[in-house]
Each structure stands twice: as structure tokens, then as C-alpha cells.
C-alpha positions as CSV (number, residue, x, y, z in Angstrom):
1,M,-16.0,-0.8,11.2
2,D,-18.7,-3.6,11.3
3,Q,-21.6,-3.4,8.9
4,K,-23.4,-1.0,11.1
5,R,-20.3,1.1,11.6
6,R,-20.8,1.0,15.3
7,V,-18.6,3.2,17.6
8,I,-18.7,1.9,21.1
9,E,-17.5,4.0,24.1
10,D,-16.1,2.3,27.2
11,A,-15.8,-0.9,25.2
12,G,-13.9,-4.1,25.6
13,V,-12.6,-6.6,23.0
14,A,-11.9,-10.2,24.0
15,V,-9.4,-12.3,22.0
16,V,-8.7,-16.0,22.1
17,D,-5.8,-17.3,20.1
18,D,-6.0,-15.4,16.8
19,R,-9.7,-14.5,16.8
20,I,-11.9,-11.9,18.3
21,V,-14.5,-13.7,20.5
22,A,-16.5,-10.7,21.9
23,V,-16.9,-7.0,21.3
24,G,-19.2,-4.7,23.3
25,P,-19.5,-2.6,26.5
26,L,-16.5,-3.3,28.8
27,E,-18.6,-4.4,31.7
28,E,-20.3,-7.1,29.6
29,V,-17.1,-8.4,28.0
30,S,-15.3,-8.5,31.3
31,K,-18.1,-10.6,32.9
32,G,-18.0,-13.1,30.0
33,F,-14.2,-13.7,29.8
34,G,-11.3,-14.0,32.1
35,A,-8.0,-12.8,30.7
36,D,-4.4,-14.1,30.8
37,E,-3.3,-10.6,29.7
38,V,-5.1,-7.3,29.7
39,V,-4.2,-4.4,27.5
40,D,-5.4,-1.2,29.2
41,A,-6.6,1.1,26.5
42,K,-8.2,3.7,28.7
43,G,-8.1,7.1,26.9
44,C,-7.2,5.4,23.6
45,I,-8.9,4.6,20.3
46,V,-9.1,0.8,19.5
47,M,-9.5,0.2,15.8
48,P,-8.8,-2.4,13.1
49,G,-5.2,-2.6,12.0
50,L,-4.8,-0.5,8.9
51,I,-4.4,-2.3,5.5
52,C,-2.3,-0.8,2.7
53,S,-3.9,-1.7,-0.6
54,H,-0.8,-1.1,-2.8
55,T,2.8,-0.6,-2.0
56,H,6.4,-1.2,-3.2
57,M,8.3,-1.9,0.0
58,Y,11.6,-1.5,-1.8
59,G,10.6,2.2,-2.5
60,I,12.1,3.1,0.8
61,A,15.6,2.4,-0.7
62,L,15.6,5.8,-2.4
63,R,14.6,7.9,0.6
64,G,17.0,10.9,0.7
65,S,19.0,9.7,-2.3
66,A,20.4,11.9,-5.0
67,L,20.7,10.5,-8.5
68,N,23.0,11.7,-11.3
69,I,20.3,11.9,-13.9
70,E,18.6,14.4,-16.2
71,P,15.5,15.7,-14.5
72,P,12.4,13.8,-15.7
73,S,9.7,15.8,-17.4
74,D,6.9,13.3,-17.2
75,F,5.9,10.0,-15.5
76,L,7.3,7.7,-18.1
77,Q,10.7,9.4,-17.8
78,I,10.5,9.0,-14.0
79,L,10.2,5.2,-14.6
80,Q,12.9,5.2,-17.3
81,R,15.4,7.4,-15.4
82,I,14.8,6.5,-11.8
83,W,12.9,3.3,-11.0
84,W,13.8,1.0,-13.8
85,P,17.6,1.5,-13.4
86,V,17.2,1.0,-9.6
87,D,15.2,-2.2,-10.2
88,E,18.1,-3.6,-12.2
89,K,20.5,-3.1,-9.3
90,L,18.4,-4.9,-6.7
91,T,19.4,-8.3,-5.2
92,N,17.6,-10.7,-3.0
93,D,19.4,-9.2,0.0
94,D,17.9,-5.9,-1.0
95,A,14.4,-7.5,-1.2
96,Y,14.9,-8.6,2.4
97,A,16.4,-5.4,3.7
98,T,13.9,-3.0,2.2
99,T,10.9,-5.1,3.4
100,L,12.4,-5.1,6.8
101,A,12.8,-1.3,6.8
102,A,9.4,-0.5,5.3
103,G,7.8,-3.2,7.4
104,I,9.1,-1.9,10.7
105,E,8.0,1.7,9.8
106,S,4.6,0.5,8.6
107,L,3.9,-1.5,11.7
108,M,5.0,1.3,14.0
109,N,2.6,3.5,12.1
110,G,-0.4,1.2,12.5
111,T,-0.3,-0.9,9.3
112,T,-0.8,-4.6,10.1
113,C,-1.4,-5.8,6.5
114,Y,0.0,-4.7,3.2
115,A,-0.2,-5.7,-0.5
116,D,3.3,-5.5,-2.1
117,T,4.6,-5.8,-5.7
118,Y,8.4,-6.2,-6.1
119,S,10.5,-5.6,-9.2
120,A,14.1,-6.8,-9.7
121,P,14.7,-8.2,-13.2
122,N,18.2,-9.4,-12.5
123,A,17.2,-11.2,-9.2
124,I,13.8,-12.7,-9.8
125,E,14.0,-16.3,-8.5
126,G,13.6,-16.6,-4.7
127,S,12.9,-12.9,-4.2
128,L,9.5,-13.5,-2.6
129,D,10.9,-15.8,0.0
130,H,13.2,-13.0,1.1
131,I,10.3,-10.6,1.3
132,A,8.2,-13.1,3.3
133,N,11.1,-13.8,5.7
134,A,11.5,-10.1,6.6
135,S,7.7,-9.6,6.9
136,N,7.4,-12.7,9.1
137,E,10.2,-11.6,11.4
138,I,8.4,-8.3,12.0
139,G,5.0,-10.1,12.5
140,L,3.2,-8.4,9.7
141,R,0.6,-9.8,7.4
142,G,1.5,-9.4,3.7
143,V,0.0,-10.1,0.3
144,I,3.2,-10.2,-1.8
145,S,4.0,-10.6,-5.5
146,F,6.7,-10.2,-8.2
147,E,5.8,-7.7,-10.9
148,A,5.9,-9.6,-14.1
149,T,6.8,-7.4,-17.1
150,E,8.0,-7.8,-20.6
151,R,9.6,-4.3,-20.9
152,R,13.0,-6.0,-21.5
153,S,12.1,-9.4,-22.9
154,I,9.3,-11.9,-23.2
155,D,11.3,-14.4,-21.1
156,E,11.5,-11.9,-18.2
157,G,7.7,-11.7,-18.1
158,T,7.5,-15.5,-17.9
159,R,10.1,-15.7,-15.2
160,G,8.2,-13.1,-13.1
161,L,4.9,-15.0,-13.4
162,K,6.7,-18.3,-12.5
163,E,8.1,-16.7,-9.3
164,N,4.6,-15.7,-8.3
165,L,3.3,-19.2,-8.9
166,R,6.3,-20.9,-7.1
167,F,5.6,-18.8,-4.0
168,I,1.8,-19.3,-4.2
169,R,2.3,-23.1,-4.4
170,G,4.9,-23.2,-1.6
171,R,4.3,-23.9,2.1
172,N,5.2,-22.4,5.5
173,K,4.8,-18.8,4.3
174,G,3.8,-17.6,7.8
175,R,1.6,-14.6,7.5
176,A,2.6,-13.9,3.9
177,M,0.4,-15.0,1.1
178,G,1.0,-14.8,-2.7
179,M,-0.8,-13.1,-5.5
180,I,-0.3,-12.5,-9.2
181,S,1.2,-9.2,-10.3
182,L,1.6,-7.7,-13.8
183,H,3.3,-4.4,-14.1
184,A,1.1,-2.3,-16.5
185,S,-0.7,-2.8,-19.7
186,F,1.9,-0.8,-21.6
187,T,4.7,-3.3,-20.6
188,V,2.8,-6.6,-21.0
189,S,1.5,-8.5,-24.0
190,D,-2.0,-9.9,-24.4
191,D,-0.5,-13.4,-23.9
192,L,1.0,-12.5,-20.5
193,I,-2.2,-10.9,-19.4
194,S,-4.1,-14.0,-20.3
195,R,-1.6,-16.3,-18.5
196,G,-1.8,-14.0,-15.4
197,V,-5.6,-14.2,-15.4
198,E,-5.5,-18.0,-15.8
199,A,-3.0,-18.3,-12.9
200,S,-5.2,-16.0,-10.6
201,R,-8.3,-18.0,-11.4
202,G,-6.7,-21.4,-11.1
203,H,-5.2,-20.6,-7.7
204,S,-8.0,-18.4,-6.4
205,V,-5.6,-15.5,-5.6
206,P,-5.8,-11.8,-6.3
207,L,-4.3,-10.3,-9.4
208,T,-3.0,-6.7,-9.4
209,I,-1.8,-4.4,-12.2
210,H,-1.0,-0.7,-12.6
211,V,-3.7,1.0,-14.7
212,S,-3.6,4.4,-16.2
213,E,-1.3,5.9,-13.6
214,G,0.1,8.3,-16.2
215,P,-1.4,9.2,-19.6
216,N,1.2,7.1,-21.5
217,D,-0.7,4.0,-20.5
218,G,-3.8,5.1,-22.4
219,Y,-1.8,6.4,-25.4
220,H,0.0,3.0,-25.7
221,N,-3.2,1.0,-25.8
222,M,-5.0,3.3,-28.2
223,E,-2.0,3.3,-30.6
224,R,-1.3,-0.5,-30.4
225,Y,-4.8,-1.9,-29.8
226,G,-7.3,0.8,-30.7
227,K,-8.9,0.7,-27.2
228,R,-8.4,2.3,-23.8
229,S,-6.5,0.5,-21.0
230,V,-9.5,-0.8,-19.1
231,E,-11.3,-1.8,-22.3
232,R,-8.3,-3.9,-23.3
233,L,-8.0,-5.5,-19.8
234,Q,-11.8,-6.3,-19.9
235,E,-11.4,-8.0,-23.3
236,R,-8.5,-10.1,-21.9
237,G,-10.7,-11.3,-19.0
238,L,-8.7,-9.5,-16.3
239,L,-11.6,-7.6,-14.8
240,S,-13.1,-9.7,-12.0
241,P,-13.7,-9.6,-8.2
242,R,-10.1,-10.9,-7.8
243,A,-8.6,-7.9,-9.7
244,V,-7.0,-4.9,-7.9
245,L,-6.3,-2.1,-10.3
246,A,-3.7,0.3,-8.9
247,H,-4.0,4.1,-9.5
248,C,-6.6,4.5,-12.2
249,V,-5.9,8.2,-12.5
250,H,-6.8,8.7,-16.2
251,L,-10.1,6.9,-16.7
252,S,-13.0,7.6,-19.0
253,E,-16.6,7.3,-17.8
254,K,-16.9,4.1,-19.7
255,E,-13.9,2.6,-18.0
256,I,-15.3,3.5,-14.6
257,E,-18.5,1.7,-15.6
258,L,-16.6,-1.4,-16.8
259,I,-14.7,-1.6,-13.5
260,A,-18.0,-1.2,-11.5
261,K,-19.8,-3.9,-13.6
262,S,-16.9,-6.4,-13.1
263,S,-16.7,-5.9,-9.3
264,A,-13.0,-5.3,-9.6
265,S,-11.3,-3.1,-6.9
266,V,-9.1,0.0,-7.2
267,A,-6.1,0.9,-5.1
268,H,-6.0,4.7,-4.8
269,N,-2.5,6.2,-4.2
270,P,-3.0,10.0,-3.7
271,M,0.4,10.9,-2.2
272,S,2.3,9.0,-4.9
273,N,0.2,10.6,-7.6
274,M,1.0,14.0,-6.2
275,L,4.7,13.2,-6.0
276,N,4.8,12.0,-9.6
277,A,2.5,14.8,-10.8
278,V,0.3,12.4,-12.8
279,G,-3.0,13.9,-11.8
280,V,-6.0,13.5,-9.5
281,A,-8.0,10.2,-9.7
282,S,-11.8,10.4,-10.2
283,L,-12.3,8.9,-6.7
284,M,-15.8,10.3,-6.1
285,E,-17.0,9.0,-9.4
286,M,-15.6,5.6,-8.6
287,L,-17.2,5.5,-5.2
288,D,-20.6,6.8,-6.6
289,H,-20.5,3.9,-9.1
290,G,-20.1,1.4,-6.3
291,I,-16.5,0.6,-7.0
292,N,-14.6,-0.9,-4.0
293,V,-11.7,1.5,-3.5
294,G,-8.8,0.8,-1.1
295,L,-5.9,3.2,-0.2
296,G,-2.3,2.6,-0.9
297,N,1.1,4.4,-0.5
298,D,2.8,3.1,-3.6
299,G,6.1,2.8,-1.7
300,Y,6.3,6.5,-0.8
301,I,5.1,7.4,2.7
302,F,4.7,4.4,5.0
303,D,2.2,6.1,7.3
304,M,-1.4,5.3,6.3
305,F,-2.7,8.1,8.5
306,E,-0.8,10.6,6.4
307,N,-2.1,8.9,3.2
308,M,-5.7,9.0,4.5
309,R,-5.4,12.7,5.3
310,A,-3.7,13.5,1.9
311,G,-6.5,11.6,0.0
312,F,-9.1,13.4,2.0
313,L,-7.7,16.9,1.3
314,L,-6.7,16.3,-2.3
315,Q,-10.2,15.4,-3.4
316,R,-11.8,18.3,-1.6
317,V,-9.5,20.9,-3.1
318,A,-9.5,19.4,-6.6
319,R,-13.3,19.4,-6.6
320,R,-13.8,22.5,-4.4
321,N,-16.2,20.4,-2.3
322,P,-15.7,20.7,1.5
323,N,-18.0,17.7,2.1
324,R,-16.6,14.8,0.1
325,P,-15.0,12.4,0.7
326,S,-16.3,12.0,4.2
327,P,-13.8,10.9,6.9
328,Q,-15.7,7.6,7.2
329,E,-15.3,6.9,3.5
330,V,-11.5,7.5,3.8
331,I,-11.2,5.2,6.8
332,E,-13.2,2.5,5.0
333,M,-10.6,2.6,2.3
334,C,-7.9,1.6,4.8
335,T,-9.9,-1.1,6.5
336,V,-13.0,-2.9,5.2
337,N,-12.6,-1.9,1.6
338,A,-8.9,-3.0,1.5
339,A,-9.8,-6.3,3.1
340,R,-12.5,-6.9,0.5
341,A,-10.2,-6.0,-2.4
342,Y,-7.8,-8.9,-1.5
343,G,-10.5,-11.4,-0.5
344,L,-9.5,-11.1,3.2
345,S,-12.9,-11.4,4.6
346,S,-11.6,-12.1,8.1
347,L,-9.9,-8.7,8.3
348,G,-10.8,-5.0,8.3
349,S,-13.1,-4.7,11.2
350,I,-13.4,-5.6,14.9
351,E,-16.1,-8.2,15.0
352,T,-16.7,-11.5,16.6
353,G,-15.1,-14.3,14.6
354,K,-12.7,-12.1,12.7
355,K,-8.9,-12.2,13.0
356,A,-7.5,-10.1,15.8
357,D,-5.6,-7.5,13.9
358,I,-6.0,-4.5,16.1
359,I,-4.2,-1.3,16.9
360,V,-4.5,0.9,20.0
361,V,-4.0,4.6,19.3
362,R,-3.3,7.4,21.8
363,P,-2.7,10.9,20.6
364,T,0.4,12.5,22.1
365,F,-1.9,15.3,23.4
366,T,-5.7,15.2,23.6
367,A,-7.3,18.6,23.4
368,T,-10.9,17.5,22.7
369,P,-13.1,14.4,23.5
370,Y,-13.3,11.6,20.9
371,S,-17.1,11.6,21.0
372,G,-18.9,13.5,18.3
373,S,-17.1,12.3,15.2
374,I,-14.5,9.7,15.8
375,Y,-14.0,9.4,12.1
376,G,-13.2,13.1,11.7
377,Y,-10.9,12.9,14.7
378,I,-8.9,10.1,13.2
379,V,-8.6,11.6,9.7
380,N,-7.9,15.1,10.8
381,S,-5.7,14.5,13.8
382,L,-4.0,11.2,14.1
383,R,-0.6,10.2,12.8
384,G,1.5,7.1,12.8
385,P,3.6,7.8,15.9
386,D,0.3,8.0,17.9
387,V,-0.1,4.2,17.5
388,R,0.8,2.7,20.9
389,D,0.1,-1.0,20.5
390,A,-0.4,-3.4,17.6
391,M,-1.8,-6.9,17.5
392,V,-1.6,-9.3,14.5
393,D,-3.3,-12.7,14.6
394,G,-4.0,-12.2,18.3
395,Q,-0.3,-11.7,19.0
396,L,1.0,-8.4,20.5
397,V,3.7,-7.3,18.1
398,M,4.2,-3.8,19.5
399,K,3.5,-2.6,23.0
400,N,4.0,0.9,24.3
401,R,5.8,1.8,20.9
402,K,8.3,-1.0,21.3
403,L,8.4,-3.9,18.8
404,L,8.3,-7.2,20.5
405,T,9.3,-9.4,17.6
406,L,12.8,-8.1,16.8
407,D,15.7,-5.9,17.9
408,V,15.1,-2.6,16.0
409,Q,18.6,-1.3,16.5
410,K,20.2,-4.5,15.0
411,A,17.7,-4.4,12.2
412,E,18.5,-0.8,11.5
413,S,22.3,-1.6,11.3
414,K,21.6,-4.5,8.9
415,I,19.3,-2.3,6.7
416,L,21.8,0.6,6.5
417,G,24.6,-1.7,5.4
418,A,22.5,-3.1,2.6
419,M,21.3,0.3,1.5
420,G,24.8,1.6,1.5
421,R,25.9,-1.2,-0.8
422,L,22.9,-0.5,-3.1
423,W,23.6,3.2,-3.3
424,G,27.2,2.3,-4.2
425,R,26.0,0.2,-7.1
426,L,23.8,3.1,-8.3
427,G,26.9,5.3,-8.6
428,P,28.1,8.5,-7.0
429,S,25.6,11.2,-6.1
430,P,26.1,14.7,-7.3
431,P,27.2,17.2,-4.7
432,E,24.5,19.2,-3.0
433,R,24.5,22.9,-3.6
434,V,22.3,25.8,-2.6
435,E,21.7,28.6,-5.0
436,P,22.8,32.0,-3.5
437,L,20.1,34.5,-2.9
438,R,20.1,37.1,-5.6
439,M,19.6,40.7,-4.5
440,D,18.8,42.6,-7.7
441,N,15.9,44.3,-9.5
442,H,15.0,41.3,-11.6
443,Q,12.3,38.8,-10.7
444,P,13.7,35.3,-10.5
445,G,12.7,33.0,-13.3
446,P,12.2,29.3,-13.2
447,K,15.4,27.4,-12.2
448,K,16.6,24.3,-13.8
449,G,17.3,21.6,-11.3
450,R,16.9,18.0,-10.2
451,E,14.6,16.4,-7.8
452,S,14.5,12.9,-6.3
């Protein structure tokens, strides 16, 4: 994934400390460097560690859950009936446990770096330390933040921003770094946007915000401010190379042009967009305008190979175009584009001088050679469990599918205990039931039900 997008067969990579010091044909690299340790990757694909451009690690807490709620009919009701009530029940212990759970799963599926926004309005202070602690135990690299919002009060937005600044100014964060996060333009005031922009600029850190994920974002801004979401953000000074706009499903052509002109990045989340039924983002238009687009999972499926494949297929079927996006474009979104979005110039590719964040992938069964189109092979064939080894900062953190940084069984026990307590606070789940099969002459109509 270097600038020439080279694919080298029979290759070698030499690493000293946390840096890549040589890449090239194996014979040349072997002559130039002796090794204290050799990772035999024969028959494997060696590629940059995947970077998730947007996630909510605590999203893993609702996997398999059943909530006693009225079924939501649109995205805003999904927030109001599912996520915001969950946010209000979260503690700092949950911040730690969910990051541990999602982090282990992410790393075992090939993600070595992630960008996370956390929300827990009743447990703001200190939450980012707990997330960083879990991430560092696993050995992951994380760009983490608290999602500042004023949906309940002005003071809550200020406290969220202060938590980001406290963490950014702190020391000994390991492989975690801080950024500024605002929830969405329909839950923050102009003043909070301006303060977030100032904090991002003053500390030279990224700023991320949800933008036009559902249509309500645009409706709110048109009603309150007489302008579309991106237009308002542009007027408040938010659009810049430091900004990462998550989702961007409902954009006008003018908004796409504004993003392109500002050099802001977009974090595309196709699987989450499908889950929440919010629509299909104008990915091809964004790429054709030169917008830097990364790929995220939005806290849904912590396997970026699955997210790559979903984004690849969704765009093709939505546009009835079997040629775009190309497999290479999709892989770029999980590597070099994602690194650029967060100002991580030392990540995203296997090149001399860059950080040694590397994964070794071996398909469970190999039916065809890798040569021809390695990009097509990766996007169409690979999955998270095919990742055999993972290295972060030059440190092997997974070898032969075994994590080297922590005891997974002990972590699992700790996580399940915390999630059981959280589910208890959320209230009893309704009993599961299956509708009996009706054998009559009538065609079955739509059934009312509940999904989570």
C-alpha cells in the first residue's frame, strides 16, 4: 500500500524496534539484516494492519440483547429508544469491559488501530482512562474520545469536551491518543461546535462528528438555522484537514463539494447504515471529488474484512455498476486513507521508516494462487479468522491466532460479568417466542414485531 501500490511476491520485511527498516524481495532483505526472530509467512499475505475509521467499542454490549421497547420506525427513534437509554446506564467499568471485548475481537480480526467515540452521560469523568487501559492491555493502537453532546443539558456538553481535553493533555497513555468528538449537529449548539474546533486546532488533534447519518440531521439544521448540515459546520469553522465526518449518508452535491474543498475526511459505515436502514452514502461521488474516505464499523461488526466486503457489494448493487468501487479502493479505505484521516502518517502502509503495524493472513483453505489480483482476493475471500499473526509497534501481539498480551479466558469471564450487570440495569428482557406456521389459504401479511 505504498504510493506505487506495489505488490511484492516472495518478499521480506525487516523490523527494528517499532519501525520497518526494509521491504523488498526476500533474498535482498535477508542479506541485509540478521534477525533475532523470524516470522515465517510462507503461503501467507503480509499487509498493513487494518484501521477502523469510526467505531463505538461499547456497541458490543448489546450483541444478542432483547430490549422491552416499542419497535423504532426510523433512525431517530433507534437513538431515543435504544442507544440513549443504554448510554445512561453505562459506568466506567463498562467502558473498560466493552473496550476489552471489542478490542480483542478487533485485533483477532486484523484491526491494529481504531478511532472510537464513547458516550456515557452519567459517567463522563475518567471514562477515557478506562478505555485506554483496556486498549493498552490488548496492545492495540487507539484514537479515543468522549462524545460531547447537549441533548440533555448545556453543562453535559461542556463536561464531555473537558474529558477529551483532560485526556489529550495527560501523559503515559500508551498506544492511545486523544481527539475531540462532538455527537452530531442536531445535538450540539454553535457555541459547542466552536469550542470543539478551537480545542482541536489548539492541540493539533483530530475532531470527529456524526454528519447526516439519518435525514433528521438535515431537517433539524434547515429548520433551526436555514442551512444544511455541512453548510452549518463549514460556517462554524469545523471543516478542515483535521475533521473526520462520520457517515455522510444524506449529502447534497454542494455539501460534497464543501467537504472536498476543505480537505476534511469522511468515515463510511456501510454495515451500520444497512442495519439502521438510513440509506446508501454517495461514496463514488465523494471519491470522484477527491474526498479522503476511510471505512468504519460504527460499533456493529468488529471484522473489517466483513465491512470491506459489505461496502464493496452495497455500492455495486445500489448503483447497478459491477466495476465500482474497485477492490483496491476499498482496501485503501481501511489502510492509507484511514491513516491520513487521523493524521497518522506513520501508519497505513508497509514502507521503510513507517511504524511496524502488520498482519499476516492465511486463508483457511487456498483454492487459487494469490497472484493476479491480490486486492480482489482480499476483498472477495478473506475474513477476520484468517488473520494468523498481528504486530503493533513492532511487537507481536498475536501469533498463530493466540493473543500474547493477555489471557483471553480470564478477560472473557471479566467481560461477561460486567455485561451481565449492565443487562440487569437495562431491565428484564421480553420472552422469546416463535410465531407458529399458519397453514391456510391466506397469504401472510406483515407481522408486527421487535428487532434489536
